[in-house]
N, C-alpha and C positions, 0 to 999 in steps of 0.2 A: 228592308232589303236583307235577304238571308246571306249569312256569311259563306264564302266559298269553302268547299270541303278541302281539308288539308291534303296535299299530295303525299305519296308514299315517301318521297325523298325528305319532305319536311318532317314527317313523323320519325323517320330514322335519325335525322339530325337532332331533333328534340330529345329522343331517347338516349342518344349518345352523350348529349350535353348533360343529361341528368345522371349518367352513369358515373360512379366513383372512378376516378383515374382519367377521365376524358380531359379535364381542365386542371390537372394537378401540377404542382411545382416540379422542377427537375429533380429535386431531392426525393419527392414522393414517388415519382416515376422510377427512379433508380431503386428504391426500396421494393417496388412491385417486381421489377425485373430480377432482383436478387431472390425473390421468393418463387417466381415461376416464369419460365420462358419455354416456348414451344417453337421449334424450327422444322421446316419441311424441306427435303432435298429430292429432286427428280433427276434421274440419270438414264439416258438411252444410248444404246450401242447397237449399230446395225452393220455387221460384216457380211459380205458375200464371199464365199470361198470355193476353191476347186482343189481336189486332190486326185492324184493319179490312181490307176487300177492296182498298182503294186501295194498301195496302202489299204485300199478297201478289201483286197483279197486276204490280207493278213488279219484285219479286224473281223471279217466275216467268216474266216476259215473256209473259203470255198475257192473255186477256180473260174468264176465268172469273169468275162472280159468286159469290165465296166469301170469307168471312173465315177467321180461323185462331185456334183456342184450343188450348193445349197446356201440358203440364208440362215444366219444364226443370231437373231435379235436378242438383246437383253434389255429389259425395262426394270428399273429399280425405283421404288418409292420408299423413302426413309423419313421417319419422324423421330426427333430427339426432344424429349421434355426434361428440362432441368428443374428439379424439385427443390424445396427448402432443405437446409442442412446437408448440402454437398451430395445430393442424390440425383441420379439421372436414369430415365427410362428411354430405351431405344426399341423401336419396332420397324422392321424392314421387310418389305414384300418384293419378291423378285421371281421372274419366270425361270424355269429350269431349262438350260440349254443342253445339258447332258444328263439323261435320266433313263434308268433301266429298272425293270422289276426282277428281283432276285429269283422269283418263282415262275417267270415267264421268259423263256429263251428267245421268243420272237422279238423281244425288245433289246436284245444284246447286239454286239457288233456295231455296224454303222447305223443301225436303227435306233441306237441310244442317242444319236444326235437329234434333238427336237428342233425341227426346222420349219420354216415357212416358205412356200406352201408345203404342206405335208399331211400327215394323218389328222383326223379331227381332234385327237387328244394330244397333239404335239405341243400346243401352247397351254402350259399349266402354270398358274401363278402359285407360288409357295411362300409360306412364312419362313423367311431366310434367317432373320434374327429377331429375337424378342427377349430382352434382358433388362435387369435392374442393376445399376452400379451405385454403390454407396462408398464415398470417401470418408476418411477419418472415423472408421468404425472401431468402437471401443476406445481407441486412442488415435492420435493424429497420423501415425505412420501406416495405418492399416486401411486397405480398400478391398471391397468385395464386389465381384461381378458374377451374377447368377442368372441362368436361363439359357435359351438357344442363342449361341454367340459364335463369333470368329475367334480363332486362337492361332497365333503364328509365332514361331521361334526363328526370327530372321537375324542373323549375325550382322548383315550389312544393309538392312533396310527392307522395305516392302518388296515383295516379289522375288525374294532371294532366300526362301526358307528351305534349307537343304534337308532337314529332318521332319519338320511339322508345320503345316499350314492348312488347318482344317477347313478354311473357307474355299480353298482351291485345290483340294485333294480328293482322290478316291479312297475307298476303304483300304486299310493296310493289308488285310489278309487276302487280297485278290492278286493273282499271279502276274508277273511281268509278261508282256506280250510275247517275248521270246520263248517262253516255256508253255504257252497256251496250247501248242500243237501236240504236246505229249499226251496220248490217250491214258486216262487213269492217273494223271500226275497227282502227286500228293501236295503239290506246291501251288495250287490254284483253286478257285471256287469251282466246285464240281457242278456239272450240268444237272438239271432236275431229272428225277427218275423218268425213264422212258425217252430221254433225249440223247441223241448221239453226240458226244462231246466234240467230235471232229466237225460237226456242221452247225453247232449252236451259236457260233460267234463268241467273241470275248465279252465278258461282263464288264461294262463301263458305266460308272455312276459317280456322283459327287457326294462327299460326306456332309452331313448336317449334325453338328455336335451340340448336345445339351448337357449342361453341368454347371460347375462353379470354379471360380479362380479367385484366390486370395493373394494379394500383393502386399508385401511388407517393405517399406522404405526404411532401411535400417538406420537408426541414429539421426534421422532427419537431415542427412547430409546430401541426399539426392545422388549418391555415388554407388550405393549398394542396394540392389533390389532382389528380393526373394519371392518367387511365385510358387504356390502350391495349387495344383489343378486336378480336376477329376471330371471326365466327360464320358457320356455314352455316345458313341459314334454311329453305331448301327443297331437298330432294333431288329433282332433276329426273327421275330414273329412267334417264337415258342419260348417256353420257360428256360431260363439260364442260357440263352443263345445270343445275348447282346455282346457286341464288341465294345470294349472299354479302354480308355487311354487316360493315364494318370501319372503324376510324378511331381518332382521339385526342380525348379529352374532358378539359377542364380546369375545375375548380371552385375558385373563390377566395372564401373566407368573410371578410366584413368585419364585425367586431364593433362596429357602430355601437350596437346594443342587445344587451347580453350575453345576455338571455333567448332571443333568436332572432336570430342573425347574418344580415346581408344576404348575398346571393350574386351573384357574377358568373360566368357560364358561357360557355365558348368551345368550339366543336365543329368538327372537320374529319372528314368521313366519305365512304365510298364504298359504292355498291350495284352489284354486278356480276352478270352471267350471260353466260358466254362464248358459249353456243350461240345466244342471241338477239342478241348484239352489244351488250349493255347495259353501260354504264360511266357511272354518274351520280355526280357529285361534289357534296357539300353543305358549305357553310360557315355556321355559326350563331353568334349572340351573344345572350346573355340577361342581364337584370338583375332581381333581386327585392330591393327595397329596403324596409327597415323603419326609417324615419327617427326614430320616437319610440315609446318604450315606453308613455308615458302615453296617447297617442292610439290606439295599436295599428294605425296606418295601414300598409297593405301596397300598394306600387306596383310593377307588374311590366311588363316589355317584353321581347319575344322575337321574333327575326327570323332567317330562313334564305334563302339564295339557292342555286340549283342550276344546274349546267351539265353538259356532257358529251354522251353519246349514249344515247338511250332504247332504240334497237334497230335492227336491220337488216331489210330486206325484200328479196325477189328483185330489185327494181328500184332501190332507193335506201335510204340510211340515214335515220334519224329522230333529229334533234337534241333535246336536253333543255334547255329554258329556262324556269325556274319560280322562284317565290318564295312565302313564307308569313310572316305576321307577326301578332302580337296585342299589345294593350296594355290594361291595366286597373288599377283601384284597388279595394281592399277596405277598408271602414271599419266597425269595430265601433261600435255605438251604446250609450251609457250609459243604457239603458232596461230595464224588466223583460223577462224572457225572453232577455236577452243577444242581441238581434238584431244582424245584420251584413248589410251591403249590398256586393255586388261588381258593379261596372259595367265592361264590357269591349267592345272592338271587334276583330273578327277579319277578316283578308283572306288568302285562299289563291288563288293564280292558277289559271286554268283554260283549257281548250281547247274549240274548237268541235267537236272530234271528227271533223273532215273527213278522210276516208281518203286524200285526195290531197295533204294538207299534209305537209311534211317536217319539222315541228317539233312536239314535245309540250310544252305549257305547263301541264299538270296537275302539281301538286306531288306528288312521290312520297315516301312516308314509311311508317313503322311506328307511326303515332300510336295512342294508347291512350285517347282521350277519348270517353266515351259520355255526355256531360252532357245532351244533348237526346234524349229517348227516341225520338221519331219520326225525326228527320233523322239523328242521329249513332249511335244505339245499334246495335252489331254483332249482338247476340243477338235483339233484338225489332224493331228499326226498319230504316231504309234504309241506314244506315252510309255516308252521303255524307261523304267526308273530304278533298275537294279541290274547287276551282272554286266558291267561294262567298264572299260578304260576310256578316257577321253582327254585329249589335249585341245585347248581352245585359245583363240585369239579374237578378241572383241574390240572393234574400233568404233568410236562414236564422235559426232561433231554436231555443232549447232550453228545456224546462220540466220540472217535477217532477211525477210522478204517484205513484210509490211511493218512488223513490230520487232523489237529486239528479241532474239532467240526464239523465233516462232517456227523455225524449221529444224527438225531433229532427224539425224541420219545415223543409223546403226547398221554395222556390217559384222557378220560373224562367220568365222571359219572354225569348224570342229571336226576332229578325227575321232571315230568311234570304233571300238573293238570289244567283243565279248570278253569278259574276264575268264569265263569258262564256256566252251562251246556246248550248247544244249544238245542232249541226245535227240536224234531225228531232226537236226537242223535242216537237213535236205529232204525231209518228208519221212514217212513211216517205212519206206522201202530201201533207203540207202542213207549213208552218212557222208555226204560231201563236205569238204572243208567249208564251213559257213561261219567262221569266227569273225571275219572282217565285216563289220557293219557298214563301213564306208566313210566317205568324206562329205560333210555337209557345209553348204554355203547359203547364208540367209541375208536378206536385205529388208530393212524396215525403214520407211520414211513417213514422218508425221508432220503435218502442217497445222498450226493453231491459228484459225481465223480470228477468234477472240478467246477470252477466258472461258466462254461457254460452249464453243464448238470447235471441232478439229476433224481433219480428214487424213486417213492413213492408207498406205499401200504396203503389202508384205508379200514376200516370195521366198521359198526355201527349196533347195534341191539336194537330195542325197545321191551321191555319185559313187560308182565303182563298188557297189555293195555285193560282195560274194554271198552274203547271207540271203539276200533277195533272189539272186540268180540260182542258188542251190535249192530253193524250196520247190521241188518238183511236185509236191503234194498239192500246191496251189497253182502250178503252171504259170508263175509270174512272168517268166521269159524275159526278164530285164534286170539290169544292175542299177536302175535309177528309179527314184520316186520324187514326186513334186507336189508342193503345196503353194497356193498363191491366192491373193484376194485383195479386196479393198474394204475400208471400214469408215463409218461416220459416227462421231461421238457428239452428243449434246447433253449438257448438264447445267442445272440451276440449283 
């Protein structure tokens, strides 16, 4: 009688049993894990958003009567391989939600939002990160991270990078939206040859930085860290036209409170582009102080000054003279729902946008803050990141619906005013007082179903904006702007 043929499952089990490591002791398995481990992470984000016509007209630089509603999905696949001798390889693929071609003005303005449903080329998967990290390089205190990577200088944690967050920023040498109206402005990305700057929309894109970062943990005390970094942020497409960001950053941890040490930060950096003659130098100092564990008080102060050369023109050079600063206090309250209040004041220098001026006073950065949905958000709003004064009050709370702390509520009030009123703030034919950007009120509510899935709603309204009402070139005809939507997140 012939023997039955082995099934596929039987063959697989036999092969696995014969494979080294399938039936090893715990000590042997641990040795294998120490040598090599590969993890995969999947993350999906699906927001649906609406923004009013006052926002779309400014982004597109036109006077069309239309609002905008769209989906903006984000799908991320990340692989982390931990190699022998304290090495790690990370590869991350993600679709681009905000993407424009520097040499194609048809992709500028609201068309930079890659949406579904949309154009056939809207959904484009990109290699977002691909880097090698080696710890204990040369000696125990040195680590190296090289390749396409994220880089953020966050004084108070993720999502709070006042000066640099390359993963969530546009290019530094692109003008703030307030000055994009000025024909022939020296302070923004010029429209391609043959394109009318007043109708091409604003250039909107996200930076992808490739380079190297070396971190030194001084004296093995884990209290003083020194970073030296060098990145190419923008490939200009022609020789000597790349935008580069480099410098030295120092973080000193002060264990006033052991649960969360205070932080002192010092930065010296440069932003350059040889083809445009850009050499901008920035010096910064920041403090995040936790004086008492019992109170939970968090006081912070951050400031930067800039000098150098913004760029060259056929007739003359343009100097860079700018600054930015913010200060605030966050205080948890001993009340139900664990509320916390964060009050702060922000000041970022700005420029009139006069094409005949030989100095740029707009603060140039790779900031990654999208706290205010209408004024600051890069994906949904105006993404104004320079030339403003702002006073803010942020309230947050957590509650229990199904599980502890699964409901998060955030409410923001922010007052915005231009530091300097841009020329032609009311259009090219008159200069109405347009310095008051307005009052913004935002609400964000997030519910965590499980550790893998959450649902959010968000809404923001900019009210009493003289700047919007005065922009007769766009015929906005309103002092108000609105952003709202819902979002689902799933991650494994």
